C-alpha positions as CSV (number, residue, x, y, z in Angstrom):
1,X,124.9,226.9,-127.3
2,X,124.4,223.3,-127.9
3,X,125.7,220.9,-130.0
4,X,124.6,223.3,-132.7
5,X,128.5,223.9,-134.5
6,X,128.5,219.8,-135.0
7,X,125.3,219.7,-136.5
8,X,126.1,222.6,-139.0
9,X,129.7,221.1,-139.4
10,X,128.0,218.2,-140.3
11,X,125.7,219.0,-142.8
12,X,128.1,221.6,-144.5
13,X,130.0,218.6,-146.2
14,X,128.6,217.8,-149.5
15,X,129.5,214.1,-149.3
16,X,127.8,214.2,-145.6
17,X,124.5,215.7,-147.1
18,X,124.7,212.9,-149.8
19,X,124.8,210.1,-147.0
20,X,122.2,212.0,-145.6
21,X,119.9,211.4,-148.5
22,X,120.9,208.1,-149.1
23,X,119.9,207.2,-145.3
24,X,116.7,209.0,-146.1
25,X,116.0,206.9,-149.0
26,X,117.0,203.3,-147.4
27,X,117.3,203.9,-143.6
28,X,119.5,201.0,-141.4
29,X,122.5,200.4,-144.2
30,X,125.7,199.1,-143.3
31,X,129.1,200.6,-144.3
32,X,129.3,198.4,-147.2
33,X,125.7,199.0,-148.7
34,X,126.3,202.8,-148.1
35,X,129.7,203.1,-149.9
36,X,128.2,200.7,-153.1
37,X,125.3,203.4,-153.1
38,X,127.6,206.2,-153.0
39,X,130.0,204.7,-156.1
40,X,126.7,203.4,-158.1
41,X,124.4,206.5,-157.8
42,X,126.6,209.1,-157.5
43,X,129.7,208.7,-158.7
44,X,131.5,208.7,-155.3
45,X,134.7,206.7,-155.4
46,X,135.8,207.8,-151.7
47,X,137.3,205.1,-149.4
48,X,135.7,202.8,-147.0
49,X,137.5,204.7,-144.3
50,X,136.8,208.2,-145.8
51,X,133.1,207.3,-145.6
52,X,133.4,205.9,-142.1
53,X,135.0,209.1,-141.0
54,X,131.9,211.3,-142.7
55,X,129.5,208.6,-140.8
56,X,131.4,209.3,-137.5
57,X,130.9,213.1,-138.0
58,X,127.4,212.7,-138.7
59,X,126.9,210.4,-135.5
60,X,128.9,213.3,-133.5
61,X,126.1,215.3,-134.7
62,X,123.5,213.0,-133.6
63,X,122.2,212.8,-137.0
64,X,122.9,209.0,-137.7
65,X,122.4,206.4,-135.2
66,X,124.4,203.0,-135.1
67,X,123.1,199.8,-133.9
68,X,125.4,196.3,-134.0
69,X,124.1,193.0,-134.6
70,X,126.4,190.3,-134.7
71,X,129.6,191.7,-137.2
72,X,127.2,194.4,-138.2
73,X,126.9,197.9,-137.7
74,X,123.4,199.7,-139.1
75,X,123.4,203.2,-139.5
76,X,120.2,204.9,-139.1
77,X,119.2,208.7,-140.0
78,X,117.8,210.7,-136.8
79,X,116.4,214.2,-138.2
80,X,116.1,215.2,-134.3
81,X,118.6,217.5,-134.4
82,X,117.6,219.9,-137.5
83,X,114.8,221.0,-135.2
84,X,116.8,223.2,-133.5
85,X,117.8,225.0,-136.7
86,X,114.2,225.4,-137.2
87,X,113.6,226.5,-133.9
88,X,116.2,229.1,-134.5
89,X,115.0,230.2,-137.9
90,X,111.5,229.4,-138.2
91,X,110.1,228.6,-141.6
92,X,107.3,231.3,-142.7
93,X,104.2,230.1,-140.9
94,X,105.4,227.7,-138.6
95,X,105.3,228.5,-134.6
96,X,108.9,227.5,-133.2
97,X,108.9,225.3,-130.0
98,X,109.0,227.0,-126.7
């Protein structure tokens, strides 16, 4: 099997799914921005370190890519790893990729 265990682990956590939702809503955020949005919109008072660890799990699964620009690290959503789930269990009416 490929990286699917990392992918399933990444999306199994509710906080990580909210982080992905926030990156869907506004891609290319810094850790500071993500923490602020999680607190203000979702009432999640996790520490910056905890959110950073969640982002590391998402990055390991390939769902988040990062880029550095000066002192800042920007986080970008990459949904392409989710294709393996759809390929494994196709959505009704969709033809799986070979």
